C-alpha positions as CSV (number, residue, x, y, z in Angstrom):
1,M,-178.2,-82.9,-204.2
2,E,-176.5,-79.6,-204.9
3,K,-176.3,-78.8,-201.2
4,V,-174.4,-82.1,-200.6
5,K,-172.0,-81.2,-203.5
6,A,-171.5,-77.8,-202.0
7,S,-170.8,-79.2,-198.6
8,Y,-168.3,-81.7,-200.1
9,V,-166.5,-78.9,-202.0
10,I,-166.2,-76.8,-198.8
11,K,-164.8,-79.7,-196.9
12,L,-162.3,-80.3,-199.6
13,A,-161.3,-76.7,-199.6
14,V,-160.9,-76.6,-195.8
15,M,-158.8,-79.8,-195.9
16,G,-156.7,-78.4,-198.7
17,F,-156.2,-75.1,-196.7
18,L,-155.2,-77.1,-193.6
19,L,-152.8,-79.2,-195.7
20,M,-151.3,-76.1,-197.2
21,L,-150.7,-74.6,-193.7
22,I,-149.1,-77.8,-192.5
23,S,-146.9,-78.0,-195.5
24,A,-145.9,-74.3,-195.1
25,A,-145.0,-74.9,-191.5
26,A,-143.0,-78.0,-192.4
27,I,-141.2,-76.1,-195.1
28,M,-140.5,-73.2,-192.8
29,R,-139.1,-75.6,-190.2
30,V,-136.8,-77.2,-192.8
31,I,-135.7,-73.7,-194.0
32,F,-135.0,-72.6,-190.4
33,M,-133.1,-75.8,-189.7
34,L,-131.1,-75.3,-192.9
35,S,-130.4,-71.7,-192.0
36,T,-129.0,-72.3,-188.5
37,I,-125.7,-73.8,-187.5
38,S,-123.9,-74.7,-184.3
39,M,-121.3,-72.1,-183.3
40,P,-117.8,-73.5,-183.8
41,D,-115.0,-73.0,-181.2
42,F,-112.4,-70.7,-182.7
43,S,-110.2,-70.5,-179.6
44,G,-106.6,-71.5,-180.3
45,M,-107.1,-71.4,-184.2
46,T,-105.0,-69.0,-186.2
47,K,-107.0,-66.1,-187.4
48,E,-106.5,-67.4,-191.0
49,K,-107.9,-70.8,-190.2
50,A,-110.8,-69.2,-188.3
51,Q,-111.7,-67.1,-191.3
52,K,-111.7,-70.2,-193.6
53,V,-114.0,-72.1,-191.2
54,A,-116.2,-69.1,-190.8
55,S,-116.5,-68.6,-194.6
56,R,-117.4,-72.3,-195.1
57,M,-120.1,-72.0,-192.4
58,K,-121.4,-68.7,-193.7
59,I,-120.3,-66.7,-190.6
60,D,-119.3,-63.1,-190.8
61,L,-116.1,-63.2,-188.7
62,K,-114.6,-59.9,-187.5
63,I,-111.6,-59.1,-185.3
64,D,-112.8,-57.0,-182.3
65,D,-109.4,-56.6,-180.5
66,E,-105.9,-57.8,-180.2
67,I,-104.4,-58.4,-176.8
68,Y,-101.2,-59.8,-175.2
69,S,-101.7,-63.4,-174.0
70,P,-99.3,-65.7,-172.1
71,I,-101.4,-68.7,-173.3
72,Y,-102.0,-68.2,-177.0
73,E,-99.3,-67.6,-179.7
74,A,-99.4,-64.4,-181.8
75,G,-102.2,-64.5,-184.4
76,C,-104.3,-67.1,-182.6
77,V,-107.9,-66.6,-181.4
78,V,-108.1,-65.9,-177.6
79,S,-111.9,-65.6,-177.3
80,Q,-115.2,-65.0,-179.2
81,D,-118.3,-63.1,-178.3
82,I,-120.7,-66.0,-178.9
83,P,-119.9,-69.2,-177.0
84,A,-119.1,-72.4,-178.9
85,R,-122.1,-74.8,-179.7
86,T,-124.6,-71.9,-179.5
87,E,-127.3,-72.2,-182.3
88,I,-127.0,-69.2,-184.6
89,K,-128.3,-68.2,-188.0
90,K,-126.0,-68.3,-191.0
91,G,-124.7,-64.8,-191.9
92,R,-124.5,-63.8,-188.2
93,T,-121.6,-61.5,-187.3
94,V,-119.2,-63.0,-184.8
95,Y,-116.4,-61.0,-183.1
96,I,-113.1,-62.5,-182.0
97,V,-110.2,-61.3,-179.9
98,V,-106.7,-62.2,-181.3
99,S,-103.5,-62.7,-179.4
100,K,-100.5,-60.5,-180.0
101,G,-98.4,-63.1,-178.3
102,S,-96.8,-63.0,-174.9
103,K,-95.6,-59.5,-173.9
104,T,-92.0,-59.5,-172.5
105,V,-91.4,-57.5,-169.4
106,V,-88.6,-57.0,-167.0
107,I,-89.1,-58.3,-163.5
108,P,-89.0,-55.4,-161.1
109,D,-86.8,-55.4,-157.9
110,L,-89.1,-55.9,-154.9
111,T,-86.5,-56.4,-152.2
112,A,-86.5,-54.0,-149.3
113,Q,-89.9,-52.7,-150.4
114,P,-93.0,-52.9,-148.2
115,K,-95.6,-55.3,-149.5
116,S,-98.0,-52.5,-150.6
117,A,-95.3,-50.9,-152.7
118,A,-94.1,-54.3,-154.1
119,L,-97.6,-55.1,-155.3
120,V,-97.8,-51.8,-157.1
121,L,-94.6,-52.6,-158.9
122,V,-95.8,-56.1,-159.8
123,R,-99.1,-54.9,-161.2
124,N,-97.6,-51.9,-163.1
125,A,-95.3,-54.4,-164.9
126,G,-98.2,-56.5,-166.1
127,L,-97.4,-59.3,-163.6
128,L,-99.5,-61.2,-161.0
129,E,-99.0,-61.7,-157.3
130,G,-97.8,-65.2,-156.5
131,N,-97.1,-67.1,-153.3
132,D,-96.6,-64.8,-150.3
133,T,-94.4,-66.5,-147.6
134,V,-93.8,-64.8,-144.3
135,V,-90.8,-65.4,-142.0
136,S,-89.4,-63.7,-138.9
137,S,-86.5,-61.3,-139.4
138,A,-84.5,-59.1,-137.0
139,I,-83.1,-57.2,-140.0
140,Y,-86.1,-56.4,-142.2
141,K,-89.2,-54.6,-140.9
142,D,-92.6,-56.1,-140.8
143,T,-94.1,-56.6,-144.4
144,T,-90.8,-55.8,-146.1
145,V,-89.8,-58.1,-149.0
146,I,-86.7,-60.1,-148.4
147,S,-86.4,-62.0,-151.7
148,Q,-88.4,-62.8,-154.8
149,S,-88.9,-65.4,-157.5
150,P,-88.3,-64.9,-160.5
151,P,-85.3,-62.6,-159.7
152,A,-85.2,-58.9,-160.5
153,G,-84.0,-57.9,-164.0
154,Q,-85.0,-61.1,-165.7
155,D,-87.0,-60.9,-168.9
156,S,-90.3,-62.7,-168.6
157,P,-93.7,-63.0,-170.3
158,A,-96.3,-60.7,-168.9
159,G,-99.0,-62.2,-166.8
160,I,-96.7,-64.7,-164.8
161,K,-96.8,-64.8,-161.0
162,V,-94.1,-63.3,-158.9
163,N,-93.5,-65.0,-155.5
164,M,-92.4,-63.0,-152.4
165,L,-90.6,-63.9,-149.2
166,R,-91.6,-61.2,-146.6
167,S,-90.6,-60.3,-143.1
168,C,-93.1,-60.3,-140.3
169,G,-90.5,-58.5,-138.1
170,P,-88.5,-59.9,-135.2
171,R,-89.7,-63.1,-133.6
172,K,-92.4,-62.2,-131.1
173,I,-91.6,-62.9,-127.5
174,D,-94.5,-64.1,-125.3
175,Y,-94.9,-62.7,-121.8
176,L,-97.2,-63.6,-119.0
177,M,-99.8,-60.8,-118.5
178,P,-99.1,-59.2,-115.1
179,D,-101.8,-58.3,-112.6
180,M,-102.3,-54.6,-112.9
181,A,-105.3,-54.2,-110.5
182,G,-104.7,-51.3,-108.1
183,M,-101.9,-49.7,-110.3
184,K,-102.1,-46.2,-111.6
185,A,-103.0,-46.1,-115.3
186,F,-99.8,-44.3,-116.4
187,D,-97.7,-46.8,-114.4
188,A,-99.4,-49.6,-116.3
189,F,-98.7,-47.8,-119.6
190,D,-95.0,-47.5,-118.7
191,M,-94.7,-51.2,-117.6
192,M,-96.3,-52.4,-120.8
193,R,-94.1,-50.1,-123.0
194,K,-90.9,-51.6,-121.5
195,N,-92.0,-55.0,-122.8
196,K,-93.1,-53.5,-126.2
197,L,-96.8,-54.2,-125.2
198,V,-99.4,-51.7,-126.2
199,I,-102.6,-50.8,-124.4
200,E,-105.1,-50.0,-127.2
201,K,-108.2,-49.3,-125.2
202,L,-109.0,-47.6,-121.8
203,T,-112.5,-47.6,-120.3
204,V,-113.3,-45.5,-117.3
205,E,-115.9,-46.3,-114.6
206,P,-117.1,-44.0,-111.7
207,H,-115.7,-45.1,-108.4
208,E,-115.8,-42.8,-105.4
209,D,-113.7,-45.1,-103.1
210,M,-110.6,-45.2,-105.3
211,A,-108.3,-42.5,-106.6
212,S,-108.9,-41.5,-110.2
213,G,-106.9,-43.5,-112.7
214,T,-106.7,-46.7,-110.5
215,I,-106.8,-49.9,-112.6
216,L,-110.0,-51.9,-111.9
217,G,-109.8,-54.5,-114.6
218,Q,-107.8,-55.8,-117.6
219,D,-108.2,-57.9,-120.7
220,P,-106.4,-60.3,-121.1
221,R,-106.5,-61.4,-117.4
222,A,-103.3,-61.9,-115.4
223,G,-101.4,-65.0,-116.3
224,Y,-102.4,-65.1,-120.0
225,Q,-99.7,-65.2,-122.6
226,V,-99.4,-61.9,-124.6
227,N,-97.0,-60.4,-127.1
228,E,-96.6,-57.1,-128.9
229,K,-99.5,-58.0,-131.3
230,T,-101.9,-58.7,-128.5
231,P,-104.6,-56.0,-128.0
232,I,-104.7,-55.0,-124.4
233,S,-107.6,-53.2,-122.7
234,L,-107.8,-51.6,-119.2
235,T,-110.6,-50.3,-117.1
236,A,-109.7,-47.4,-114.7
237,S,-111.6,-45.6,-112.0
238,I,-112.7,-42.0,-112.1
239,K,-113.8,-40.0,-109.1
240,E,-116.4,-37.6,-110.2
241,S,-115.8,-35.4,-107.2
242,D,-112.1,-35.0,-108.2
243,T,-111.9,-31.3,-109.1
244,T,-108.5,-31.8,-110.8
245,L,-110.1,-33.7,-113.6
246,K,-111.5,-30.9,-115.6
247,K,-111.6,-31.5,-119.4
248,R,-109.0,-29.7,-121.4
249,M,-108.0,-29.5,-125.0
250,V,-104.6,-30.5,-126.4
251,K,-103.2,-30.2,-129.9
252,I,-101.7,-33.1,-131.8
253,I,-99.6,-32.6,-135.0
254,Y,-98.1,-35.3,-137.1
255,S,-96.8,-35.8,-140.7
256,N,-96.4,-39.0,-142.6
257,P,-92.6,-39.3,-143.0
258,G,-92.7,-42.1,-145.6
259,N,-92.4,-41.9,-149.4
260,L,-95.8,-43.5,-149.9
261,P,-99.4,-42.9,-148.6
262,A,-100.0,-44.6,-145.3
263,L,-103.0,-45.2,-143.1
264,V,-102.5,-43.0,-140.0
265,K,-104.4,-43.6,-136.9
266,I,-104.3,-41.3,-133.8
267,N,-105.6,-42.9,-130.6
268,V,-106.0,-40.9,-127.3
269,L,-106.2,-42.6,-123.9
270,S,-107.1,-40.5,-120.9
271,L,-109.6,-40.5,-118.0
272,N,-112.1,-39.3,-120.6
273,G,-111.8,-42.9,-122.0
274,S,-110.1,-43.9,-125.3
275,E,-111.0,-42.3,-128.6
276,V,-109.7,-42.7,-132.2
277,L,-109.4,-39.1,-133.4
278,Y,-108.0,-39.8,-136.9
279,N,-108.0,-42.9,-139.1
280,E,-107.3,-41.9,-142.7
281,V,-104.8,-42.4,-145.4
282,A,-102.2,-39.6,-145.2
283,Q,-100.0,-38.6,-148.2
284,P,-96.2,-38.3,-147.7
285,N,-95.3,-35.2,-145.5
286,E,-99.0,-34.3,-145.3
287,P,-99.6,-32.6,-141.9
288,V,-102.3,-34.0,-139.7
289,N,-103.6,-31.5,-137.1
290,V,-106.3,-32.5,-134.6
291,N,-107.5,-31.4,-131.2
292,A,-108.3,-33.9,-128.4
293,A,-110.5,-33.4,-125.3
294,I,-108.8,-35.1,-122.3
295,R,-109.1,-35.5,-118.5
296,G,-106.2,-36.1,-116.3
297,D,-103.0,-37.6,-117.7
298,A,-103.2,-38.6,-121.4
299,L,-101.3,-40.9,-123.8
300,V,-101.5,-40.3,-127.5
301,Q,-100.6,-43.2,-129.8
302,I,-99.9,-42.4,-133.5
303,W,-99.9,-45.5,-135.8
304,N,-98.4,-45.3,-139.3
305,G,-99.7,-48.4,-141.0
306,A,-99.2,-51.4,-138.7
307,E,-96.4,-49.7,-136.7
308,L,-96.7,-47.5,-133.6
309,A,-94.8,-44.5,-135.0
310,K,-95.0,-42.2,-132.0
311,E,-96.3,-41.8,-128.5
312,M,-97.0,-38.4,-126.8
313,E,-97.7,-37.9,-123.1
314,F,-99.8,-35.0,-121.6
315,K,-99.5,-34.7,-117.8
316,N,-102.2,-33.1,-115.7
């Protein structure tokens, strides 16, 4: 009988312990639910109103930074480090960024500036690049800004977009690509130059039956429409038995004449093939001094940005 009583007491104790655990878990769940809140959205509120809401919801609100904003008025919350509707515990520290209002800047004058320089002026003034419209112009060089909106000198909020109307240079004239097969390479160079066409690549192939420098092929082919922006490639013959085609070294010196850094590229075309010797950003008046190994006659093209700044000929 006593064993039955003892067993009964143990069962009651176990059940009581289990009930106590369940009750504790339920109480802890209720306490947790009561101690968490949904993060409010402070954006757009004045900092005073945000502080009142935070105080009522037991949130420790602190100002992390103040920035200029073209969207929010001075004293209003721009952002918060914890997104709205995130579950957080009461007493949590939340950091906000407050607007100092829209910063007023003076629109810089972009006219007659190349695009690269114009963008530097726009960004340094705290403005953004807007629409970029391109038109042909016989007066303004390629990439040069012709006009802008808003106009220069106008007071404006920081962060607005500045639109530019730029030149793409004179209207490009299309030509029919001539058949240069059988011509001498330098005669082909001269003919292309008269029509402002540029041969960018020269490939050489051994051919004992033709004089060195004879054009064997071209790209684009004869009859295709080309203009000054069309990349043109030629293939010329080289007679390995030609003793006049010994390799020799030539010196090339160039300085960037502009007021801004520019990408300078030096391309050499000879019966040694075509080779880019230099392709780096050069500072204003920075001397570029390179040596080129050539065979036969050679043409050196020096590009300053997108423009062919200079050509040099080296005759055998």
